[in-house]
SEMIVEX-479795 format. One record per residue: residue in three letters; y, x, z of N, C-alpha, C, O in turn. Coordinates in steps of 0.02 Angstrom, whole numbers, plus 50000, padded with zeros to 5 digits. Atoms other than C-alpha are relative to their C-alpha. Layout:
// residues N
ALAYXZYXZYXZYXZ
...
//
This chain:
// residues 275
UNK499594995350037477694936250012500564996349964500444991249932
UNK499435002950035479444932249946500155004249938500225010349942
UNK499884996450062479754936549764500735002549998501164999450028
UNK499314997750007481304946949720500444994749966500194990749927
UNK499535004550033482854937249668500065001949927500165007849911
UNK499984998850072482884935449479500694998349973500944992849985
UNK499355000950030484534937449386499934999749924499485002749895
UNK500005000350073484914933249205500255006649969500055008449914
UNK499724993750024485874949649187500045004950058500085002950116
UNK499924994849949485974966149280500714999650028501174997749992
UNK499324999749973487464967849399500445004549957500235010049939
UNK499584996150045488934974149293500125007150023500215011649982
UNK499854993249976489224989149406499465005049982499585011049981
UNK500534995350019487544996449354500115002949930499895008449915
UNK499914997850070488094997849172500735002049985500885004249930
UNK499284998750012489985000349194500165007449998500655009449967
UNK499854992949997489895018949229499365004050011498815001350005
UNK500584995649988488765033649269499794999450073500205000350118
UNK500265000649932487665031049422499935006950031499725011749999
UNK500014993649964487755044849553499305001250029498984996650055
UNK500644998149968486195054149609500104999750075500505003450103
UNK499905001249929486025048149788499525004050044499715006350097
UNK500494996549959484445056449850499345000449962499274998049906
UNK500654999250032482645060949812499465000950052499585003250107
UNK500594998949960480915061049884499475003149957499595005049900
UNK500524996750039479265068049830499814995949938499634998849887
UNK500235004050055478895053249717500534996749957500364993749906
UNK499485003550038480585046949656500685003250012500795006750061
UNK499304998049994482415050749626500414993649999500274989149960
UNK499615006149991483725037849677500715001049975501035006049989
UNK499325000050027485355033949586500354993750023500034988550032
UNK499665005649968486715022449651500664998349967501025002749942
UNK499325002550011488215011749608500284998450069500015000750119
UNK499705001449935489315004849746499544995850045499534996850106
UNK500385004649959488094991449802499254999949984498874996650020
UNK500705000350020486424994549713499735006949985500105011449966
UNK500324993750018485175008549689499424998549952499104993249956
UNK500585000350044483895011449552499605006450009499875011450033
UNK500444994449986482425023349556499665002549937499464998649894
UNK500384997050055481655035549433499375003150029499415007950067
UNK500624997049976479815038949470499925007149973500075008449914
UNK500134993250023479375057349461499365000349959498904996349970
UNK500624999050038478095063249335499495003650045499685006850094
UNK500514996449961476435069949402500145007550006500035010450058
UNK499864992849997476965087749357500565001650049500555006850082
UNK499464999049951478565085949459499734999750071499905003850113
UNK500275000849933477595079849610499575006050019499635008550075
UNK500434994249985476315093949599500435006250010500285010350054
UNK499564994349991477725106749579500324999950069500385005150101
UNK499725000549933478525100249739499495001650054499645004850103
UNK500534998449952476865101149831499895007650003499815010450058
UNK500074992750001476695119349775500575003450037500475008250074
UNK499424997149965478455123149837499934999250075500095003850113
UNK500095001249929478075115350005499475004550031499515006450089
UNK500514995449975476535126250020500245007250003500035011050046
UNK499804993150007477435142249970500635001950039500695007650062
UNK499354998449972479175141050045500034998450074499714993750097
UNK499905001649929479695141850228500404993650008500784991649964
UNK499665006449987480335125750306500765000849998501104996149977
UNK499274999049999482085133250327500304999549931500864997149923
UNK499765000550069482265134450138499944992949975500384990549939
UNK500115006950024481555117050107500524995250028500644989949999
UNK499505004449970482895109650221500705001249974501184998049996
UNK499354998650028484325116850119500184994749948499764990649929
UNK499805004950051485345106649991499524999949941499205004949925
UNK500535001250049484295099549850500115003549934499625004549897
UNK499884997050066485145107949701499595006449989499265007049937
UNK500424994150010484315125149727499264998349996498885001549958
UNK500705001950003482655116549759499824996849933499264997749909
UNK500135002950066482815106849597499905005549949499485005049904
UNK500074994350046483055123349506499325003350009498995005049960
UNK500664996949988481505130649590499444995549975498944997949948
UNK500515004650024480515115049549499935000449924499375000249898
UNK500034999450073480975116549364499665006649981499265006749934
UNK500324993650015480465134949367499244999650010498865002149969
UNK500715000849987478785130449445499674995949945499124997549922
UNK500285004150054478505116849313499935004049936499455003149899
UNK500044995850060478865129549176499395004550003499025005249954
UNK500594995749992477555141349246499374995949993498884998149963
UNK500595004350004476335126849264499834998349927499254997649910
UNK500125001850070476555122649079499685005749961499395004649908
UNK500264994150034476045140349031499295001850023498865003449983
UNK500644997949971474595143949149499494994349998499684988450000
UNK500525005249997472925134749146500034996350067500204999450118
UNK499965003949939472835120849275499555002850055499695001950114
UNK500454997249950471385129849361500345005350043500115006850098
UNK499654994749963472625143349415500434997050055500424999550112
UNK499525002749951473905132249503499764993650035500014991950088
UNK500235006249969472955116149538499395001450043498824999950024
UNK500554998449955471925122049685499704993550028499994988250020
UNK500325005849971470735110449773500454996650051500494990550054
UNK499565002749948471975108449917500584996249969500744990649991
UNK499445003350033473445104249803499784993649968500124988549972
UNK500265006150031472375091849707499874994650052500024988750040
UNK500135004949947471845083549870500654997050027500694991050038
UNK499355002449975473645082449931500304995049951500564989849970
UNK499735004550052474175074649765499644993350000499964988049996
UNK500385006350000472775061749771500164995850061500244989750056
UNK499845003749939473145057049951500704997149995500814991350013
UNK499325002650007475005055549915500024994049953500314988849970
UNK499985005350050474735044849760499674993650028499934988150018
UNK500355005849973473495033449849500414996650054500474990450054
UNK499615003049946474595030950003500644996949975500864991750001
UNK499385002750027476155028149901499884993249969500254988449980
UNK500155006450033475355014449797499814994750052500024989050047
UNK500215004849949474555006349949500604997750042500654991850058
UNK499415001849962476185006950046500454995149964500724990549994
UNK499605004750039477124998349906499684993049999500034988050006
UNK500345006650000475804984549897500094996650068500214990550071
UNK499945002949933475884981950086500714997550012500814992150041
UNK499305002149990477784981250087500154993749961500494989249986
UNK499895005950040477794968549946499654993950030499914988350028
UNK500395005549973476464957950030500264997550067500234991550081
UNK499855001849931477124958150209500745000550020500954997550069
UNK499314998849978478944963750213500534997149952501104996149973
UNK499515002550049479774957050054500314993550025499964989050048
UNK499645005949978481114944250098500144999850075500444995050099
UNK499874999749928481164949550282500595004650014500795008449970
UNK499444995649983482604958250373499805007450006500235011750016
UNK500244993149990481514974050382500065004349938499945010349942
UNK499934996150062481824979350201500634997749964500854992049973
UNK499425002150039483334979250084499814994849947499234994249928
UNK500125004950052483524965349957499845003449934500125008649917
UNK500184997650067482724968149786500164994649949500024988749960
UNK499865004750054483334960049625499665002449936499555008449928
UNK500274998250065482554959649452500434996749946500774991749958
UNK499595002350056483364956949282499695002749936499265007149939
UNK500284997350063482984959749097500145007549994500665009850018
UNK499904992850006482784978349054500685001849972500914998749924
UNK499344997850022484434987249033500055007650007499745010550052
UNK499924992749997484945005248999500605001650044501144998750036
UNK499464997849956485995013749133500085007649993499605011249982
UNK499854992850003486845030749129499975002950070500194999850119
UNK500094996849935486435042749270500265007249998500295010349945
UNK499804993049995487085059449331499405004549998498915003350033
UNK500564995450005485945073849284499484997849951499554992749917
UNK500545001450047484345074249184499644993750019499544992650079
UNK499964999450073483825064249084500644997049971500714996549909
UNK499375002850024485565056249073500014992449997500544989449998
UNK500035007350003484965038349062499314997650022498835001550021
UNK500635003249981483595026449122500014992949974500544989849966
UNK500075007250012482945009449072499714997050063499174998950085
UNK500215002949936482804998749228500004992449995500354989549954
UNK500025007349996482374980749268499994997650073499864991850087
UNK500015001649928482494981349458500505004450036500605010250017
UNK499544996249958483774986849587499924997750072499714992150086
UNK500065001349929483814987749776500695000450032501095004750014
UNK499364999949965485274983849890500115006850034499665009450067
UNK499854993549973486124999949942500164999550075500544995150096
UNK499844999849929486165004150127500615004450012500825008149968
UNK499414996149984487645011950215499845007450008500245011749990
UNK500234993149989486675027650261499284999750022499044994450043
UNK500654999849967484955033250312500134999950076500675001650099
UNK499935000149927484645031050498500155007050026500535007850073
UNK499884993149979484615049950515500735001949988501055004850032
UNK499304998550015486315051750429500474996350048500964999150072
UNK499595004149956487035037650535500035003150070500565003650100
UNK500024997049933486465045750698500345006850001500665008750051
UNK499644993650004487115062750640500754998950006501095002550043
UNK499285001349998488845055350614500214997850070500715000250096
UNK499835002349932488845046350782499985005850050500405006150095
UNK500054994249955488305062450868500605004649992500895007050041
UNK499414995850012489685072550784500634997050032501065000750057
UNK499425003449973490945059550842499924998550075500344995250105
UNK500145000649928490185059951019499964992750022500184991050077
UNK500095007149984489795041351015499274998950022498884995549989
UNK500694999649979488225043551116499724993350025499114992350022
UNK500255006649982488125025751183499734996449939499234992849943
UNK500235003050061487945020151003499365003449975498925000149947
UNK500634996550016486625033550972499424996950039498894995450012
UNK500525003049958485645026451118499814993049975499224991249971
UNK500135006850025485835008751050499565000149937499084996349933
UNK500384999950063485175013250876499295002650010498835000449976
UNK500684997649986483695022850946499574994650032498984993950016
UNK500375005649972483195007851050499844994949946499294992149945
UNK500105004750055483404996850897499435002449955499024998449932
UNK500534997150042482285008650798499314998750029498854997049993
UNK500655001349967480885006750925499824992649996499234990949989
UNK500145007150008481064987850917499764998449929499304994449920
UNK500205001150070480924988350726499285002349989498904998949955
UNK500694997750007479334998550736499514994850027499004993549996
UNK500455005049971478554985450849499974993649958499464990249957
UNK500015005750046479064971750726499505001249944499174996549921
UNK500494998350051478024980850596499294999250026498854996749990
UNK500675000649972476524981650711499784992750005499204991149994
UNK500165007249995476614962750737499784997149933499464991949931
UNK500215002250067476364961050549499385003849976499185003149919
UNK500594996350018474854972550551500155006149958499725008349919
UNK499804994150038475814987450478500225005550048500545004350099
UNK499824994249960476025004950548500235005449953499915006849902
UNK499744994650042477085018950475499735006750025499855008750082
UNK500264993449982476185035650475500535005449993500435011050017
UNK499464995250010477815044250427500664996750020501044994349978
UNK499435003749974479165037050539500635004250006501055002950049
UNK499404996049998480475050450505500614995649986500574990949946
UNK499425004450004482215043150520500335000149931500734995749916
UNK499745000050069482635048050340499674994649958499914993049904
UNK500355005350036481395034650286500264993150017500014988149992
UNK499715006349980482455021050366500755000149985501075005449985
UNK499295000550016484195014750323500364995250045500054991050079
UNK499585004549960485645005950409500364995349953500704997549906
UNK499675005150040486264989650333500324995050049499994990550074
UNK499685004149949487554981450446499725001550068499755007250091
UNK500304998949935486694978850612499245000649996498895000550047
UNK500734999750010484944980550536499785007249986500155011249959
UNK500354994050022483754995150518499474997749951499064993449967
UNK500475002250052482754993550357499585006049977499795011749980
UNK500464994950026481275003050285500195001749928500244997349886
UNK499814997950067481765013350133499405002649960499375001749899
UNK500574997050034480125022250092499364997250031499214998550089
UNK500605003349974478515012350110499385004349993498835002050010
UNK500584995850014477385026950065499555001450059498965002850051
UNK500404998549941476815029650244499694994050034499374994750086
UNK500275006049968476315011650280499244999649993498965001449941
UNK500725001350003474525007650323499834993950041500184992350089
UNK500285005449960473534992750385499295001650021498924997350045
UNK500684997749984471955002950413499995002850071500315007850086
UNK499974998249929471595004250597499755007150013500015010350059
UNK500244993349986470625020550586500555005249988500585010350022
UNK499444995550012472185028950513500514999450057500805004450079
UNK499555001049944473265021150649499745003650062500115006950098
UNK500314996949941472045027150781500085007649998500255010850048
UNK499944992750007472055044950714500725002350015500825007350048
UNK499314998249987473955045150717500174999550074500535003750101
UNK499855000949929474035038550894499665005350043499945007350095
UNK500324994449965472795051750952500445006349995500535010050043
UNK499544994450009473975064750878500624999250044500865004050074
UNK499395001249960475465056650966499905001750073500375003450108
UNK500144998649929474605059351134500185007150019500365008450077
UNK499874993049984474875078151122500725002249981500915007949993
UNK499314998350017476675077451057500424999550063500464994250094
UNK499614999949937477805082551201500734998149990501054995750037
UNK499305001750013479505080051117500054996049935500204998749882
UNK499995004150061479435065550995500675000349963500684999849902
UNK499354999950034481305066750960500065006049953500395005549902
UNK499994994150044481055084150886499584998649938499785000349882
UNK500455001650055479605078150779500354995449950500214995849890
UNK499655004850043480745064350709500645002749969500994999149935
UNK499404997050028482135076450662500634998950040501184999650014
UNK499425001549958483265072150809500215005950044500655005250086
UNK499864994449956483305089450887500735001850003501025002050058
UNK499294998050001485065094450832500454994150018500984995150047
UNK499595005949987485725076650845500064998750075500604996950099
UNK500005001449929485235074751028500125006150044500135005650105
UNK499884993949961485555092751080500604999450047500575001950103
UNK499425000649955487285088451150499894995050057500304994650103
UNK500125005349951486525074251253499274999950020498904995350001
UNK500714999549984484865079651328499724994150039499134992750036
UNK500255005749962484775064451443499774994449953499294990849969
UNK500235005050049484645053051290499355002349968498904998249956
UNK500624997450028483315064451217499414998750048498884996650026
UNK500535001149951482305063351378499834992550005499254990750011
UNK500105007349996482545044451386499614997549939499154993549946
UNK500355002250061481995042251206499285002350000498834998549983
UNK500694997449998480465053451228499574995850047498994994250030
UNK500385003949952479925043651381499844993049972499294990549980
UNK500105006750029480165026951293499505000249942499094995749935
UNK500474999250056479245033151138499295000550025498844997250000
UNK500674999249973477745038651241499744993550031499144992150030
UNK500195006449969477765021851331499794994949948499364990649961
UNK500115005150051477745012151167499485002249948499044998349930
UNK500424997850055476875022751035499355002850028499255008950031
UNK500654998149973475135022951110499504994549984499694989049962
UNK500535004550021473475014351083500064993150031500014988149996
UNK499995006549966473655000651214500584995749975500494989749964
UNK499425003950020475404995351162499954997649928500104991849913
UNK500075002050070475064995350976499484994549994499594989649958
UNK500515005250001473474985251004500274993350025500084988049999
UNK499745006249973474444972551106500454996449950500564990349957
UNK499575003050052475584969550955499614998249937499844994249896
UNK500375000950063474234969850820499784992749993499554989850041
UNK500095007250007473984952450746499274997750001499154991650003
UNK500705002149999472084952550747499605005250039499805011050043
UNK500424995449962470714960350850499745005549955499575004349897
UNK500244994250038470164977650794499285001350019498975006049993
//
């Protein structure tokens, strides 16, 4: 494991102005300057509110811009603060929360132990705690760590290339993505959530942005690979449906290559120790 680079002071751009809200996931909100990002962990009530929304709302609404969803999440949290937890914290929601929290913590530990300092993740720096201003609530954060900002998520990058009809480059990046996945397997790591929004583009590299889906437990890998056997269109599962719609031959090529690689025999051939 390579330790993060330690600085005597935070990069000036983090404190020179207000950091822009760049994106969000179930467990964190990300704010950015030109070259660095910082993260605000969500509170447990925020995470549970998002889980409730995902259970209640259709997928079409969940895929809309995040501002309306943030408003709905605040409304749900308000209701949660009034009602007894037994009303809204069902057994299923509690189980989802526990699984998410456990996998997120384990994924972070695995990334720090096996990926830190490699080309597969962005650079991380640490510095003495400093207060930074951010757009939106709560208006400021105290941070002591920042991550190198990527140019775009892999999903965003492929969307842009598709809009510009640069399909040879789309093919190149999809092949590169499959190579990166195999690099993870060689380190004894498998991503259970390989959606392209969890990966970023940094120059000619594809890097992992969200380690929450990482596992080194073979029984979890095996379960996922059994599921993959019945998936007929992997590109749709990965969120590539609209991106590859104008070029079905690339979609078919990617699906065939995915099925050839993401299977029990191939993953085992890359795994660093006998299972």
